LOSE-759227 format. One record per residue (C-alpha): residue number from 1; x, y, z. Coordinates in nm, 2 decimals, decimal comma. Example, Ala and Ser with C-alpha at 12.3 -4.5 7.8 and 13.67 -1.06 7.14 Angstrom:
<nodes>
NODE    i       X       Y       Z
NODE    1    1,23   -0,45    0,78
NODE    2    1,37   -0,11    0,71
</nodes>
This chain:
<nodes>
NODE    i       X       Y       Z
NODE    1   -0,02   -0,01    0,00
NODE    2    0,17    0,35   -0,11
NODE    3    0,09    0,69   -0,11
NODE    4    0,16    0,77   -0,44
NODE    5    0,14    0,51   -0,74
NODE    6    0,31    0,65   -1,07
NODE    7    0,20    0,47   -1,40
NODE    8    0,48    0,50   -1,66
NODE    9    0,84    0,47   -1,62
NODE   10    0,95    0,70   -1,85
NODE   11    1,16    1,04   -1,79
NODE   12    0,85    1,19   -1,64
NODE   13    0,74    0,92   -1,42
NODE   14    1,10    0,80   -1,28
NODE   15    1,19    1,20   -1,19
NODE   16    0,87    1,21   -1,02
NODE   17    0,95    0,90   -0,82
NODE   18    1,30    1,04   -0,73
NODE   19    1,15    1,37   -0,58
NODE   20    0,82    1,23   -0,43
NODE   21    1,04    0,95   -0,26
NODE   22    1,18    1,14    0,03
NODE   23    0,85    1,24    0,15
NODE   24    0,60    0,96    0,05
NODE   25    0,56    0,61    0,00
NODE   26    0,58    0,56   -0,38
NODE   27    0,51    0,27   -0,61
NODE   28    0,63    0,30   -1,00
NODE   29    0,42    0,08   -1,21
NODE   30    0,59    0,05   -1,58
NODE   31    0,46   -0,19   -1,84
NODE   32    0,76   -0,29   -2,00
NODE   33    1,07   -0,48   -1,87
NODE   34    1,27   -0,18   -1,80
NODE   35    1,24    0,22   -1,77
NODE   36    1,24    0,44   -2,04
NODE   37    1,16    0,20   -2,33
NODE   38    0,94    0,40   -2,52
NODE   39    0,96    0,76   -2,63
NODE   40    1,22    0,83   -2,35
NODE   41    1,45    0,53   -2,49
NODE   42    1,42    0,71   -2,82
NODE   43    1,49    1,05   -2,76
NODE   44    1,73    1,29   -2,96
NODE   45    1,84    1,37   -2,62
NODE   46    1,96    1,71   -2,66
NODE   47    1,93    2,03   -2,41
NODE   48    1,84    2,33   -2,59
NODE   49    1,67    2,56   -2,36
NODE   50    1,52    2,78   -2,59
NODE   51    1,34    2,50   -2,80
NODE   52    0,97    2,53   -2,75
NODE   53    0,67    2,69   -2,66
NODE   54    0,73    2,93   -2,40
NODE   55    0,61    2,74   -2,08
NODE   56    0,86    2,44   -2,20
NODE   57    1,11    2,70   -2,23
NODE   58    1,08    2,83   -1,88
NODE   59    1,11    2,47   -1,76
NODE   60    1,42    2,38   -1,98
NODE   61    1,59    2,71   -1,84
NODE   62    1,51    2,67   -1,47
NODE   63    1,64    2,29   -1,52
NODE   64    1,98    2,43   -1,62
NODE   65    2,15    2,45   -1,29
NODE   66    2,07    2,10   -1,20
NODE   67    2,20    1,97   -1,54
NODE   68    2,50    2,14   -1,49
NODE   69    2,57    2,03   -1,15
NODE   70    2,59    1,65   -1,24
NODE   71    2,91    1,54   -1,35
NODE   72    2,94    1,45   -1,74
NODE   73    2,55    1,49   -1,81
NODE   74    2,59    1,76   -2,06
NODE   75    2,84    1,75   -2,35
NODE   76    2,87    2,02   -2,58
NODE   77    2,73    2,02   -2,90
NODE   78    2,60    2,34   -3,03
NODE   79    2,31    2,40   -3,29
NODE   80    2,29    2,51   -3,62
NODE   81    1,98    2,59   -3,86
NODE   82    2,02    2,57   -4,25
NODE   83    1,80    2,67   -4,51
NODE   84    1,78    2,74   -4,87
NODE   85    1,75    3,04   -5,09
NODE   86    1,35    3,02   -5,07
NODE   87    1,31    2,98   -4,69
NODE   88    1,45    3,31   -4,55
NODE   89    1,14    3,40   -4,35
NODE   90    1,12    3,07   -4,18
NODE   91    1,50    3,06   -4,11
NODE   92    1,48    3,43   -3,96
NODE   93    1,20    3,31   -3,75
NODE   94    1,39    3,00   -3,65
NODE   95    1,69    3,23   -3,55
NODE   96    1,48    3,48   -3,32
NODE   97    1,28    3,16   -3,16
NODE   98    1,63    2,99   -3,07
NODE   99    1,83    3,27   -3,03
NODE  100    2,08    3,18   -3,28
NODE  101    2,29    3,42   -3,47
NODE  102    2,35    3,43   -3,86
NODE  103    2,68    3,25   -3,96
NODE  104    2,86    3,27   -4,29
NODE  105    2,93    2,96   -4,49
NODE  106    3,28    2,94   -4,48
NODE  107    3,27    2,93   -4,12
NODE  108    2,94    2,70   -4,14
NODE  109    3,14    2,44   -4,38
NODE  110    3,44    2,46   -4,11
NODE  111    3,20    2,32   -3,89
NODE  112    3,02    2,08   -4,10
NODE  113    3,20    2,02   -4,40
NODE  114    2,93    1,83   -4,63
NODE  115    2,71    2,14   -4,63
NODE  116    2,64    2,21   -4,99
NODE  117    2,71    2,59   -5,09
NODE  118    2,50    2,59   -5,37
NODE  119    2,18    2,50   -5,20
NODE  120    2,23    2,63   -4,83
NODE  121    2,18    2,99   -4,87
NODE  122    2,15    3,08   -4,49
NODE  123    2,32    2,92   -4,17
NODE  124    2,25    3,04   -3,83
NODE  125    2,41    2,89   -3,51
NODE  126    2,41    2,87   -3,11
NODE  127    2,64    2,70   -2,87
NODE  128    2,39    2,69   -2,59
NODE  129    2,29    2,33   -2,69
NODE  130    2,43    2,00   -2,52
NODE  131    2,38    1,63   -2,55
NODE  132    2,19    1,48   -2,26
NODE  133    2,34    1,12   -2,13
NODE  134    1,98    1,01   -2,09
NODE  135    2,07    0,68   -1,96
NODE  136    2,28    0,87   -1,68
NODE  137    1,98    1,07   -1,59
NODE  138    1,74    0,80   -1,56
NODE  139    1,98    0,58   -1,37
NODE  140    2,05    0,87   -1,15
NODE  141    1,68    0,95   -1,07
NODE  142    1,62    0,61   -1,02
NODE  143    1,90    0,54   -0,78
NODE  144    1,76    0,85   -0,60
NODE  145    1,40    0,70   -0,58
NODE  146    1,50    0,34   -0,47
NODE  147    1,77    0,48   -0,20
NODE  148    1,42    0,66   -0,04
NODE  149    1,24    0,33   -0,05
NODE  150    1,06    0,36   -0,37
NODE  151    0,93    0,07   -0,53
NODE  152    1,00    0,01   -0,93
NODE  153    0,79   -0,27   -1,07
NODE  154    0,83   -0,37   -1,44
NODE  155    0,62   -0,54   -1,66
NODE  156    0,32   -0,39   -1,46
NODE  157    0,11   -0,25   -1,72
NODE  158   -0,22   -0,10   -1,57
NODE  159   -0,50   -0,29   -1,70
NODE  160   -0,77   -0,11   -1,45
NODE  161   -0,75    0,16   -1,24
NODE  162   -1,05    0,26   -1,00
NODE  163   -1,14    0,42   -0,67
NODE  164   -1,17    0,16   -0,39
NODE  165   -1,28    0,28   -0,03
NODE  166   -1,12    0,62   -0,11
NODE  167   -0,82    0,49   -0,27
NODE  168   -0,67    0,43   -0,62
NODE  169   -0,66    0,05   -0,71
NODE  170   -0,45   -0,04   -0,99
NODE  171   -0,47   -0,39   -1,15
NODE  172   -0,16   -0,54   -1,30
NODE  173    0,01   -0,83   -1,44
NODE  174    0,23   -0,83   -1,11
NODE  175   -0,07   -0,81   -0,89
NODE  176   -0,27   -0,49   -0,77
NODE  177   -0,12   -0,18   -0,61
NODE  178   -0,31    0,11   -0,43
NODE  179   -0,23    0,47   -0,35
NODE  180   -0,40    0,79   -0,22
NODE  181   -0,28    0,96   -0,53
NODE  182   -0,21    0,86   -0,90
NODE  183    0,02    1,02   -1,12
NODE  184   -0,04    0,97   -1,49
NODE  185    0,27    0,96   -1,65
NODE  186    0,19    0,72   -1,89
NODE  187    0,31    0,91   -2,22
NODE  188    0,15    0,81   -2,54
NODE  189   -0,14    0,63   -2,32
NODE  190   -0,18    0,93   -2,07
NODE  191   -0,56    0,97   -2,22
NODE  192   -0,63    0,59   -2,19
NODE  193   -0,52    0,58   -1,82
NODE  194   -0,72    0,88   -1,77
NODE  195   -1,03    0,73   -1,91
NODE  196   -1,00    0,39   -1,72
NODE  197   -0,99    0,61   -1,42
NODE  198   -1,30    0,79   -1,49
NODE  199   -1,09    1,11   -1,56
NODE  200   -1,19    1,33   -1,86
NODE  201   -0,92    1,29   -2,13
NODE  202   -0,71    1,60   -2,23
NODE  203   -0,67    1,56   -2,62
NODE  204   -0,33    1,40   -2,53
NODE  205   -0,21    1,28   -2,89
NODE  206    0,11    1,06   -2,97
NODE  207    0,28    1,19   -3,29
NODE  208    0,53    0,96   -3,46
NODE  209    0,90    1,06   -3,54
NODE  210    1,10    0,87   -3,74
NODE  211    1,51    0,83   -3,73
NODE  212    1,78    0,67   -3,91
NODE  213    2,16    0,59   -3,84
NODE  214    2,38    0,64   -4,11
NODE  215    2,74    0,60   -4,16
NODE  216    2,98    0,91   -4,11
NODE  217    3,04    1,05   -4,46
NODE  218    3,34    0,93   -4,61
NODE  219    3,47    0,82   -4,29
NODE  220    3,49    1,16   -4,16
NODE  221    3,49    1,26   -3,75
NODE  222    3,16    1,40   -3,71
NODE  223    3,19    1,38   -3,32
NODE  224    3,23    1,77   -3,27
NODE  225    2,98    1,82   -3,54
NODE  226    2,67    2,05   -3,42
NODE  227    2,31    1,94   -3,41
NODE  228    2,18    2,05   -3,78
NODE  229    1,80    2,15   -3,84
NODE  230    1,64    2,22   -4,15
NODE  231    1,44    2,54   -4,15
NODE  232    1,11    2,49   -4,02
NODE  233    1,22    2,15   -3,87
NODE  234    1,20    1,99   -4,20
NODE  235    1,46    1,75   -4,10
NODE  236    1,75    1,70   -3,84
NODE  237    2,10    1,56   -3,83
NODE  238    2,28    1,48   -3,52
NODE  239    2,60    1,28   -3,46
NODE  240    2,59    0,99   -3,22
NODE  241    2,85    0,73   -3,17
NODE  242    3,07    0,79   -3,47
NODE  243    2,77    0,79   -3,71
NODE  244    2,50    1,04   -3,79
NODE  245    2,10    1,03   -3,67
NODE  246    1,89    1,19   -3,97
NODE  247    1,53    1,23   -3,88
NODE  248    1,23    1,35   -4,14
NODE  249    1,12    1,54   -3,79
NODE  250    0,76    1,44   -3,88
NODE  251    0,48    1,44   -3,64
NODE  252    0,21    1,22   -3,76
NODE  253   -0,09    1,14   -3,55
NODE  254   -0,09    0,77   -3,40
NODE  255   -0,24    0,54   -3,20
NODE  256   -0,03    0,45   -2,87
NODE  257    0,19    0,14   -2,98
NODE  258    0,55    0,02   -3,00
NODE  259    0,65    0,27   -3,28
NODE  260    0,83    0,18   -3,57
NODE  261    0,96    0,40   -3,88
NODE  262    0,76    0,47   -4,19
NODE  263    1,00    0,35   -4,46
NODE  264    0,86    0,63   -4,72
NODE  265    0,85    0,92   -4,47
NODE  266    1,20    0,84   -4,37
NODE  267    1,30    0,85   -4,70
NODE  268    1,13    1,19   -4,77
NODE  269    1,31    1,31   -4,48
NODE  270    1,67    1,15   -4,61
NODE  271    1,60    1,33   -4,95
NODE  272    1,54    1,69   -4,77
NODE  273    1,87    1,62   -4,60
NODE  274    2,06    1,50   -4,91
NODE  275    1,96    1,84   -5,09
NODE  276    2,17    2,07   -4,83
NODE  277    2,46    1,82   -4,82
NODE  278    2,73    1,72   -5,04
NODE  279    2,73    1,37   -4,92
NODE  280    2,45    1,12   -5,03
NODE  281    2,31    0,86   -4,81
NODE  282    2,41    0,52   -4,94
NODE  283    2,31    0,27   -4,66
NODE  284    2,13    0,27   -4,35
NODE  285    2,28    0,09   -4,05
NODE  286    1,92    0,12   -3,83
NODE  287    1,62    0,30   -3,84
NODE  288    1,34    0,34   -3,56
NODE  289    1,08    0,57   -3,44
NODE  290    0,94    0,74   -3,15
NODE  291    0,59    0,89   -3,00
NODE  292    0,61    1,21   -2,88
NODE  293    0,28    1,33   -2,71
NODE  294    0,11    1,68   -2,74
NODE  295   -0,16    1,83   -2,56
NODE  296   -0,39    2,03   -2,79
NODE  297   -0,19    2,35   -2,73
NODE  298    0,15    2,19   -2,72
NODE  299    0,21    2,27   -2,39
NODE  300    0,30    2,00   -2,10
NODE  301    0,00    1,91   -1,86
NODE  302    0,14    1,90   -1,50
NODE  303   -0,07    1,91   -1,20
NODE  304   -0,40    1,79   -1,05
NODE  305   -0,72    1,74   -1,25
NODE  306   -0,97    1,96   -1,22
NODE  307   -1,23    1,71   -1,17
NODE  308   -1,04    1,46   -0,96
NODE  309   -0,77    1,63   -0,71
NODE  310   -0,61    1,29   -0,64
NODE  311   -0,55    1,22   -1,00
NODE  312   -0,22    1,42   -1,13
NODE  313   -0,10    1,45   -1,47
NODE  314    0,28    1,44   -1,61
NODE  315    0,19    1,40   -1,97
NODE  316    0,21    1,61   -2,32
NODE  317    0,55    1,63   -2,26
NODE  318    0,63    1,66   -2,66
NODE  319    0,97    1,56   -2,68
NODE  320    1,07    1,81   -2,44
NODE  321    1,08    1,55   -2,13
NODE  322    1,46    1,52   -2,06
NODE  323    1,52    1,91   -2,09
NODE  324    1,26    1,99   -1,86
NODE  325    1,27    1,69   -1,62
NODE  326    1,45    1,89   -1,32
NODE  327    1,19    2,17   -1,33
NODE  328    0,88    1,97   -1,42
NODE  329    0,95    1,70   -1,16
NODE  330    1,03    1,97   -0,87
NODE  331    0,70    2,15   -0,98
NODE  332    0,48    1,82   -0,99
NODE  333    0,64    1,70   -0,62
NODE  334    0,53    2,07   -0,46
NODE  335    0,19    2,04   -0,61
NODE  336    0,18    1,67   -0,49
NODE  337    0,29    1,74   -0,15
NODE  338    0,07    2,07   -0,10
NODE  339    0,36    2,28   -0,12
NODE  340    0,37    2,64   -0,27
NODE  341    0,56    2,59   -0,59
NODE  342    0,89    2,78   -0,64
NODE  343    0,77    2,87   -0,99
NODE  344    0,59    3,19   -1,10
NODE  345    0,21    3,14   -1,06
NODE  346    0,16    3,22   -1,44
NODE  347    0,39    2,91   -1,57
NODE  348    0,18    2,69   -1,29
NODE  349   -0,14    2,79   -1,45
NODE  350    0,00    2,75   -1,78
NODE  351    0,09    2,40   -1,72
NODE  352   -0,22    2,30   -1,52
NODE  353   -0,49    2,04   -1,64
NODE  354   -0,76    2,27   -1,53
NODE  355   -0,70    2,48   -1,86
NODE  356   -0,91    2,22   -2,02
NODE  357   -1,21    2,26   -1,79
</nodes>
């Protein structure tokens, strides 16, 4: 019997467990064999605190001190945006959004030698982007949670969730678990968990994003290349373990499932990437996909449900779960424990499930 049941073992769930375990008896239920199996395990793993809607940026910036204090968590990467001759307006919008400065082509090609000077007309760059060691962050949160007595139960997908005698009762393949409070950190399944509990769904929509790993061009050392976005996030490229990850950056609504890449969408995205570089894609080393989940207004949903105050949401993180994890979990813990949040009231309200009525 627990004080808090957390449904979902991605970054939202495990960070919440770490922040709540010192103050409450916590049980985290994860449907897969291990933590961070779905979207959290397939993240581009970048900390770019100016990326996303205003409430996301606020959470990302508020997480920075925590990330920088953890040894080896952040690795310098940098962020570049490139655009063709016909995309100047989108390029300027993106640079303003992400606080990037214009860069000339010679400097850009010194960083990323495969950029095509015939097709790339505009380049912006900022050094304020870092790779996140997501495995380290998940492991650290899990270690903290367990050190304070949290129970983490794998292979425990919730099949029923209901109120019994003033408590929540969750049925799983590992047995039944009860708690006074439920935290819905179920990612793509968040609305399904809410409906199971008799709580109003919030329109949380899973959106597929496909990715491919390709060899480094001509055996180049890509380790210090920045992450590169096409204007309007039409594609992105990111160095990873001596190879490159290229994504069409699509957002295709999908039912919640164990996602896989769409070959046609992947091919279209690779073609957009190839149009801006001099090195054609000759083969794939691997491909995969993840589901990024968004609320209708593309802002995370964090806090107590307006209709059921013992049901808390930590959902709709939209691919920003890692870079907001510190601040989002601190805010959620404050709300669950009934403490005054250490955040501006406007931000708390912007994230609140109550905004959906």
